[in-house]
C-alpha positions, 0 to 999 in steps of 0.5 A: 464512494460516487466521487471516488468512482468518478475519480477512478474513471477520470484516471483511466481517461488520463492514463489513456491520454498520457504520452510521456515516457515513464521513468523510475529506478529501483536503485533510488536511495532515500534522502535524509529524514525530513525535519521534524514537524512541530505540529504532529499531534500528541493525540487525535488527528492533525494534518501537517507538512513533512518535506513540503507535502501534507500528511495526516497523522492520527494518534489513538487515545491509548497511545503511551510513549512508554510502550512502542506502538505499531505504525500503519501508513496508507497510500492513495491511488492516482487522482485520489488523495489521502482524505479520500482514501481514508473515507474509503478504507475507514482505518481511523476506527481501527487505529483507535481500537487496535492502538496503532499510529496511523499516517496517510500522506498525499502524493505529488501533484503532476502537471495535470494537477492529479496526485500520484506516486512514482512507484514503478515504470508502469505507474504512475508518473505520467508526466512531471515531476518524477519524484523519488517517492520511495525515498520520501516515504522512507524518510516519512517513516523515519520522521514518525519513528523519531516523533513517536515511540514506534515498534520498528518490528511492526511498520505496515503499509496499505495502498489502493491502485497506484498506492498498491504499486507504491506499497510493493515498491516500498517492500522492495526498496525498504524491506528493513523498514517495512514488516508487511503490506496490503496491496488492493488492486495493484502490481509489483514490477514486471521485471522481477529483478528490479525488486531486491528486498533485503529481508522478507516482507509479508504481503497480502495481495488483494485483486478483483477478478473483473478489475477494469483499470489494473487488469487481473491478467496483467496488461500495459499502461502507456505501453509499459507492462505490469504483471498479472495478479498470479505473477505478482503473488508468485514473485513475492513467494520467491522473494520470501522463499515460501513453498509455492503450494498454498492452502485455501481457507474459508472465503470472506464477504468483503464487498457489499454489491456481490452475493455471498462470500465473494473473496477467495483466500489462499495462504502461503506460510510453509517455508517462508523466511523470517516468519513472513507470509503471503496471502492471496485474496481474489474478489470474484467479480470485483471491480477496481474500486470494490464497494467494501463492507465494514468488515474489510478494515478489521480483516486487513488490519488483522493481517497486518498486526499479526506480522512481526519482524524477528529481532535482528 
């Protein structure tokens, strides 16, 4: 965790220094699916290249090509990488326990050598190149679906920081592919009209109230605004056509260095279209990189796997 926190601190400094204008478009279209890599594992864990980028794939021993399995894709933050994110979230044991195929790709390296996702205008393509990561990740999902027996009604994303921005972007652009997302300390588009999900996507938005990098009340990165935690949740209630009156349930203990059950939970289920749901978890006093308890991975996996897209 110390290395992860150091990287986040370095990301803050790099963000403050970056002067390049940010650019990305919600009208990006995915390109063709990447060619199928020959080294994707039949079981266990392997890192391969898909469309020129490293992707680590874990296939649980319980995987059976005769039975469709869920897919979970995890997205790292700015200056981090896939391996570091897995060390933080620890989702591999959940893959083994729950039987989902698990992929965690690396973003592109920018001109400072930092890995990132080109998610929204606020985050996090601070220089060049400015790739079509929305299209890349759509193609990656298609590649994994062409390689394994994946249940297309159970495809999930989880991201932290820049990866959370990217998870929101994927839910906006590729709602037909994505069942549900978990976003830890990220935000959606500030301009809500730039997100046009074609079908409902379930969302678990987790925000730390004392986040020093992506402010709980919203803010700017290089002069480009991103919405507050409350606005991000409100946007997704609108996209999913949920009744905006939520229901508070028992708080959770998700962070080791905060006392008691520090995470407030609010659920929105009433009226949500297509069996979708929105959850709002607020880590009271939490920072940008909260020290997660062993209960975090099971809790977020429970949410993801509980969501299934209706047959169309």
